[in-house]
Structure formats: C-alpha cells, structure tokens
C-alpha positions in Angstrom: 0.0 0.0 0.0 2.7 2.4 -1.1 1.4 6.0 -1.1 -1.5 5.4 1.3 0.0 8.0 3.7 0.0 10.7 1.0 -3.6 9.7 0.0 -4.8 9.9 3.6 -3.1 13.3 4.2 -4.5 14.7 0.9 -8.0 13.6 1.9 -7.8 15.0 5.4 -6.5 18.4 3.9 -9.5 18.5 1.6 -12.0 17.4 4.3 -10.6 18.6 7.7 -13.8 17.5 9.5 -13.3 13.8 8.6 -12.1 11.5 11.3 -9.0 9.5 10.8 -11.1 6.3 10.6 -13.5 7.8 8.0 -10.6 9.1 5.9 -8.7 5.8 6.1 -11.8 3.8 5.2 -12.3 6.0 2.1 -8.7 5.6 1.0 -8.7 1.8 1.5 -12.1 1.5 -0.3 -10.8 3.5 -3.3 -7.6 1.3 -3.4 -9.8 -1.8 -3.5 -12.2 -0.4 -6.1 -9.2 0.7 -8.3 -7.7 -2.8 -7.8 -4.5 -1.4 -6.3 -5.5 -3.7 -3.5 -6.4 -6.9 -5.2 -8.7 -9.8 -4.2 -6.8 -11.9 -1.6 -4.4 -9.1 -0.6 -3.9 -9.0 3.2 -4.1 -5.8 5.3 -1.7 -5.9 8.2 -3.0 -3.7 11.0 0.3 -3.4 12.8 2.2 -2.6 9.6 -0.4 0.0 8.6 -0.3 1.5 12.1 3.5 1.9 11.9 3.3 3.2 8.3 0.7 5.9 9.1 2.1 6.6 12.6 -1.4 6.2 14.1 -2.9 3.9 16.7 -4.7 0.7 15.6 -8.0 1.9 16.9 -9.0 4.0 13.8 -7.6 1.3 11.6 -9.9 -1.3 13.3 -12.9 1.1 12.8 -12.1 1.6 9.2 -11.8 -2.2 8.6 -15.0 -2.8 10.5 -16.8 -0.5 8.0 -15.2 -2.3 5.0 -16.2 -5.6 6.4 -19.8 -4.5 6.7 -19.7 -3.2 3.1 -18.3 -6.5 1.9 -15.0 -5.2 0.6 -12.9 -7.2 3.0 -13.2 -10.3 5.2 -11.6 -10.7 8.5 -11.6 -14.3 9.7 -11.3 -14.7 13.5 -7.7 -14.6 14.6 -6.4 -13.8 11.1 -5.5 -10.6 9.2 -8.0 -8.8 7.1 -8.2 -9.9 3.4 -9.6 -8.1 0.4 -12.7 -10.0 -0.6 -12.9 -12.0 -3.8 -14.8 -11.1 -6.9 -17.5 -13.6 -7.7 -20.0 -14.4 -10.4 -22.8 -14.6 -7.8 -22.0 -11.1 -6.5 -21.8 -9.7 -10.0 -25.1 -11.3 -10.9 -26.7 -9.9 -7.7 -25.5 -6.4 -8.6 -26.9 -6.7 -12.1 -30.2 -7.7 -10.7 -30.2 -4.7 -8.3 -29.2 -2.4 -11.2 -32.1 -3.6 -13.3 -34.6 -3.0 -10.5 -33.2 0.5 -9.7 -32.2 1.8 -13.0 -35.2 0.6 -15.0 -37.5 2.5 -12.6 -35.2 5.5 -12.7 -35.5 5.5 -16.5 -39.3 5.3 -16.3 -39.3 8.4 -14.0 -36.6 10.2 -16.0 -38.7 10.1 -19.1 -41.2 12.2 -17.4 -38.8 14.7 -15.8 -35.7 14.9 -18.1 -34.7 18.4 -19.2 -33.1 19.6 -22.5 -29.9 20.2 -20.6 -29.8 16.6 -19.3 -30.6 15.3 -22.8 -27.7 17.3 -24.2 -25.4 15.7 -21.6 -26.5 12.2 -22.7 -26.1 13.1 -26.4 -22.5 14.1 -25.7 -21.9 10.7 -24.1 -23.4 9.0 -27.2 -20.7 10.6 -29.3 -18.0 9.4 -26.9 -19.4 5.9 -27.1 -18.8 6.1 -30.9 -15.3 7.2 -30.2 -14.7 4.3 -27.9 -16.0 1.9 -30.6 -13.7 3.3 -33.3 -10.7 3.1 -31.0 -11.7 -0.2 -29.3 -11.2 1.7 -26.0 -12.9 -0.4 -23.3 -11.8 2.0 -20.6 -13.6 5.0 -22.3 -16.6 2.8 -23.0 -16.9 1.9 -19.3 -16.5 5.6 -18.2 -19.2 6.7 -20.7 -21.5 3.9 -19.6 -21.0 4.8 -15.9 -21.9 8.5 -16.5 -24.7 7.7 -18.9 -26.5 5.6 -16.3 -25.7 7.9 -13.4 -27.2 10.9 -15.2 -30.4 8.9 -15.7 -30.6 7.9 -12.1 -30.1 11.5 -11.0 -32.7 12.7 -13.5 -35.3 10.5 -11.8 -35.2 12.9 -8.9 -36.1 10.3 -6.4 -33.8 10.4 -3.4 -34.6 6.8 -2.4 -33.7 5.4 -5.8 -30.5 7.5 -5.7 -29.5 6.2 -2.3 -30.1 2.6 -3.4 -28.0 3.2 -6.4 -25.2 4.8 -4.4 -25.2 1.7 -2.2 -24.2 -0.6 -5.1 -22.1 1.9 -7.1 -18.8 1.3 -5.3 -18.9 -2.5 -6.0 -20.1 -1.9 -9.5 -17.1 0.3 -10.1 -14.8 -2.4 -8.8 -16.3 -4.9 -11.3 -16.0 -2.3 -14.1 -12.3 -1.8 -13.4 -11.7 -5.5 -13.3 -13.4 -6.0 -16.7 -11.4 -3.2 -18.2 -8.2 -5.0 -17.1 -9.5 -8.2 -18.7 -10.3 -6.4 -22.0 -6.9 -4.7 -22.1 -5.0 -8.0 -21.4 -7.0 -10.2 -23.8 -8.7 -7.9 -26.2 -12.4 -6.8 -26.2 -14.8 -9.6 -25.6 -17.8 -7.6 -26.8 -18.4 -4.7 -29.2 -19.6 -1.3 -28.0 -23.3 -1.7 -28.3 -24.3 1.9 -28.6 -27.6 1.0 -30.1 -28.8 0.1 -26.6 -27.9 3.6 -25.4 -29.4 5.3 -28.4 -32.6 3.4 -27.8 -32.7 4.6 -24.2 -31.9 8.1 -25.2 -34.6 8.2 -27.9 -37.2 6.9 -25.4 -36.2 9.6 -22.9 -36.2 12.4 -25.4 -39.7 11.3 -26.6 -40.8 11.0 -23.0 -42.0 7.4 -23.5 -41.7 6.1 -19.9 -42.5 2.4 -20.5 -40.2 2.2 -23.5 -37.4 3.8 -21.6 -37.9 1.3 -18.8 -37.8 -1.7 -21.2 -34.7 -0.4 -23.1 -32.9 0.2 -19.9 -33.6 -3.5 -18.9 -32.2 -4.6 -22.2 -29.1 -2.4 -21.9 -28.2 -3.7 -18.4 -29.1 -7.3 -19.3 -26.5 -7.4 -22.0 -23.8 -7.1 -19.3 -24.7 -10.6 -18.2 -22.5 -11.7 -21.1 -19.5 -10.7 -19.1 -20.3 -13.0 -16.2 -17.9 -15.6 -17.6 -15.0 -13.2 -17.3 -15.6 -12.9 -13.5 -13.8 -15.4 -11.3 -16.2 -18.2 -10.2 -15.4 -17.9 -6.5 -17.1 -16.6 -3.3 
C-alpha cells in the first residue's frame, strides 16, 4: 500500500472534519475499487499503524466498515483480506441495477430536461469514439456516467440512495473487466444502439419504452459474467 499516507493526508486536507477512521476507510475503499489492493491481498493492521504513525483503533474502525460493506473479510484470529470477486456477487449487482435503473429510466422520461438530454447526447458521441478506438476504458467511463445521469434525473432520493449503495462495488467490477479487456482484447463490441434506444425513449418521454430499453441495456452485461472469477 505504497502511497497510502499521501492519499490519507490529501483527503484530510480536503476534508478537515473527517475523522481518521473515516478518511482511512475512504482511502482503502478506493484502493480496492481501483484494484490497487487486489482480491486476496492482506491488510496488516500493525504494519499499517506503523506506516501511518497512528494507533490501531482508527484502523480497526475503518476495517469494520469495510467488512460491513463486503470489501474485506476478517476471519477470526487472522489478518483482514480483500474480498474476492465472484460471479454470484456480479449477478446480484446486475439484478439490483435492473430494479433500480429501469424504474429510474421510467421516471426520468417524465422529468428529463433539455440540458440533461444534451449531456446524454455528448456521451453517445463518446461511445462512438470508444468503438472506433476499441477503447474499453472509455466505454466503461461513458456507460457509468450515462446511467448515473439517468438515475439522478429520476429525482427520487430513495432510488438515488439505493444506487449509491451498489455503485462502489459496481465500479470495482467495471475496473476488473477493463483490465481483462486490455489484457485479452475486447470480448464484446460497444453496443451503442442500446444507449441510443434509451436516449430516444427519454427524449420522446416514453416512460415504458425507456424502462424496457434500460432493462435490455443492463441485461447485455450478463454476457460478461464468464469473465468474472467463479469464486465466493
């Protein structure tokens, strides 16, 4: 975890009211999401305490939070370990996405503004660029922002909160898939026609069609489940 001290200090400078445990939790979570801490990596509390020159108490609190979020596991009497990726977890996240984002699309079709439609249209152009350059990383970035705008456009705080709950784990899987694509080449094309269909339904304010097209768009990601390690 080289550089964790710098990340922690930077975060505390930006957010002086954060506690050490909250800041450390954020740093470790980000390192796990970005795959700088990989599945199976251990987190040594004593070593981290010495490295950061802090007591083990805020470290334990940070790890407790990450255990509750499912990012790490801490077997009794053993060091904390970054949790595995698994096909079941990925499938569960996709099911949650369908439930949340299809309803968000339904509501967004009723509420979306011209400005928000313009933001989505810009992303459609970037999708085309990702296709021309076979750029999986750009595709995933565009897809993330495309869906996030639609969830925000629903203007339902409960849907937004539920989406924020799955978003960190979803980002972890996105980053994993990008590494797989970069190492082995793209395993699927950039299916912008799904995004165009969602955009067209939103711009026409057809709620039911927007909902159906969103389900189709998210469901296509089930093709990637074979790229996820089959482990718990």
